[in-house]
C-alpha positions, 0 to 999 in steps of 0.5 A, spaced: 487 438 525 482 440 530 477 445 528 477 451 533 471 454 536 468 461 536 468 466 541 461 465 543 462 457 543 468 458 548 466 464 552 458 466 551 455 460 548 449 462 544 450 469 543 450 473 537 457 475 533 461 480 536 459 485 531 452 486 527 456 489 522 462 486 519 469 490 520 473 490 514 480 492 513 480 498 508 473 501 509 473 507 505 475 514 509 470 519 507 470 526 508 465 532 508 459 529 503 457 537 503 463 539 501 464 533 496 457 535 493 459 542 492 465 540 488 460 535 484 455 541 482 461 545 480 463 540 476 456 539 472 456 546 472 462 547 468 460 540 464 468 538 464 468 531 467 475 529 465 481 531 460 485 534 466 480 539 468 481 544 474 479 540 480 485 535 478 490 540 477 488 543 484 488 536 487 495 535 484 498 541 487 495 540 494 498 533 494 505 535 491 505 541 497 503 536 502 509 531 500 514 537 498 515 535 492 515 538 485 511 534 481 504 530 482 501 527 476 494 524 477 492 517 474 486 513 473 489 508 478 495 506 482 496 500 477 496 504 471 500 509 474 506 504 476 505 502 469 506 509 466 512 510 471 515 504 468 515 505 461 517 513 462 523 510 465 524 506 459 525 499 463 526 493 460 529 486 461 529 485 469 527 489 475 528 487 482 522 487 486 520 484 493 516 478 493 512 480 499 508 486 496 501 486 493 501 482 486 500 489 482 507 491 483 509 485 479 504 485 474 505 492 472 512 489 470 510 483 467 504 486 463 510 490 459 514 484 458 519 485 463 521 480 468 520 481 475 526 478 479 524 477 486 528 479 492 528 477 499 526 482 505 528 484 512 524 480 517 524 486 522 522 491 517 518 487 511 522 491 506 527 489 501 533 487 504 539 490 500 544 484 500 538 480 497 537 485 491 545 486 490 545 478 489 539 478 484 543 483 479 545 481 472 547 484 466 539 484 464 537 488 470 535 495 469 532 497 475 530 496 482 523 497 484 522 498 492 516 498 496 514 502 502 510 497 506 505 498 511 508 506 511 515 504 513 520 507 508 524 502 504 532 502 505 532 508 500 540 510 502 542 503 501 538 502 494 540 508 492 547 506 493 546 500 489 542 503 483 548 508 482 553 503 483 550 498 477 547 504 473 540 502 475 533 506 475 530 506 482 523 507 483 518 506 489 511 503 490 508 508 495 501 505 495 502 504 503 506 511 504 501 517 503 503 522 508 509 518 511 517 520 511 524 518 512 529 522 516 524 528 515 523 527 508 516 526 505 515 520 501 515 522 494 522 525 494 526 518 493 528 515 487 527 517 480 519 517 482 514 514 486 507 511 485 501 512 489 495 508 489 488 512 491 484 506 491 478 506 496 481 502 501 487 506 502 488 511 507 487 517 502 482 515 496 479 518 490 474 513 489 479 510 485 486 513 483 493 514 483 499 518 482 506 519 480 510 524 484 517 526 482 522 532 482 525 530 475 522 535 470 523 531 464 520 525 467 514 529 469 513 531 462 513 524 459 508 522 464 503 527 463 504 526 455 503 518 456 497 519 461 493 522 455 495 518 449 502 522 448 498 529 446 502 535 446 496 541 445 490 540 441 492 535 436 499 534 436 501 527 438 509 527 440 509 521 444 506 514 445 501 514 450 495 511 453 488 513 457 491 514 464 487 520 466 483 521 473 476 524 472 474 530 475 469 527 480 475 522 483 479 528 484 473 532 488 473 526 492 481 527 493 480 534 495 475 533 500 479 527 503 485 531 503 482 537 507 480 532 512 486 528 513 489 530 519 482 527 522 483 520 519 491 520 521 489 522 529 483 516 529 488 511 526 494 513 531 489 513 537 487 506 534 494 504 533 496 505 541 489 502 543 491 496 539 498 496 542 496 497 549 492 490 548 496 486 544 502 488 549 498 483 554 498 477 549 504 472 549 507 470 542 503 476 538 507 483 537 504 489 533 508 491 528 512 497 530 511 504 527 517 509 528 514 515 532 520 520 530 517 520 523 510 522 519 506 516 518 499 515 516 498 509 521 494 505 516 495 498 517 495 494 524 499 488 523 500 483 528 506 478 527 505 471 531 511 467 534 512 461 537 507 455 536 502 460 534 505 461 527 502 454 525 495 456 528 494 463 524 489 461 519 485 458 525 485 465 529 483 468 523 477 464 522 475 465 529 475 473 528 471 472 521 466 468 525 465 474 530 465 479 524 472 481 524 474 481 517 482 480 519 486 478 513 493 475 512 497 479 507 501 478 501 501 470 503 504 466 500 508 471 496 508 473 489 514 468 487 509 463 489 503 465 485 501 464 478 504 465 473 510 467 477 511 460 480 512 456 474 516 462 471 524 462 471 524 457 476 521 462 481 517 457 484 523 453 486 526 458 489 526 459 497 525 467 499 526 465 507 524 471 510 519 473 505 516 466 507 516 466 514 513 473 515 507 471 510 506 465 514 505 469 521 502 476 519 495 478 521 492 485 519 486 487 523 481 493 521 482 500 523 480 507 521 474 511 522 469 505 522 473 502 528 472 505 535 477 504 541 471 499 544 471 495 538 479 494 539 478 491 546 473 486 543 477 484 537 483 483 542 479 479 547 476 475 541 484 474 539 485 472 546 480 466 546 482 464 539 489 464 541 487 459 547 483 455 543 489 454 538 494 452 543 
């Protein structure tokens, strides 16, 4: 295959890369440093660094209020939060999960001896296809684990109906969906519980962290026990547990960032429409659509290549990288084609047609406060030139 030339070879021979500093996906959004250091001073003055301190409690309260949900239990990271949620629900056997997701969704199950059974997605929404889920149910199935991909909420009504029909637990990986809604109901209120990631690359971060959100009082209490070794009180262990506690300093970053969340959303939204304006002019490339009637964090700029461009996807990415735009293919080639799942339970021989097609044609671009509208015009110009070279 002929190697693509970069934009500077094709358009402005000899010029330096378009961006001196690389534009990365998920560059951290950070609120007021002054406010953060104020929280840090208070933490040091109290000398209370972990073990469910007052800053963690304040953050939990604010996140719960923001999502209009009864309980938010802060956890040290999103993967551990998912593992605690899975264990708190008593899952075992098999759990149905999309293959088109970050590998941690499947690993959180496998790590606990549960078999992830991969279902296909709807090619229009990139979320679980309810009919595929239904076809995967066996006598060993104990739950459905959905994912709200790109901030678009999974088909919660259909999945709820299936879960009820087969007496299954229903939970969601909401790592992409902080601040998002479905039918005007905020994420955090669906299923038995929902799990968030507050990793540094996420729209809302606490340096590193996560949370379980739920309206179930008993489940919330169980999650709280499990994140602290099962302690109830000073020295009374009443449940199996691990160390899943969030630190005070991480919670301080969360409080700072939740105070500036409107600014981040406004920037992301501005960038989304700037991208849309330019991408709409490029043939055979579409921007993944966001429902303007719902709340959304606009965290991801997702392009889908169509026609003959699909086979050129990786070449277009190489052109972007040459110009210091660190675009990525996301969730390729699908969890079912990654180790160790490729060789387990015939997963490697199974074709999830929609998952594989979507995984082959997606490009995700940088956005956030580090990217300006002018940057977006340059990025889309690079894509135009790269597309021409890939044709």
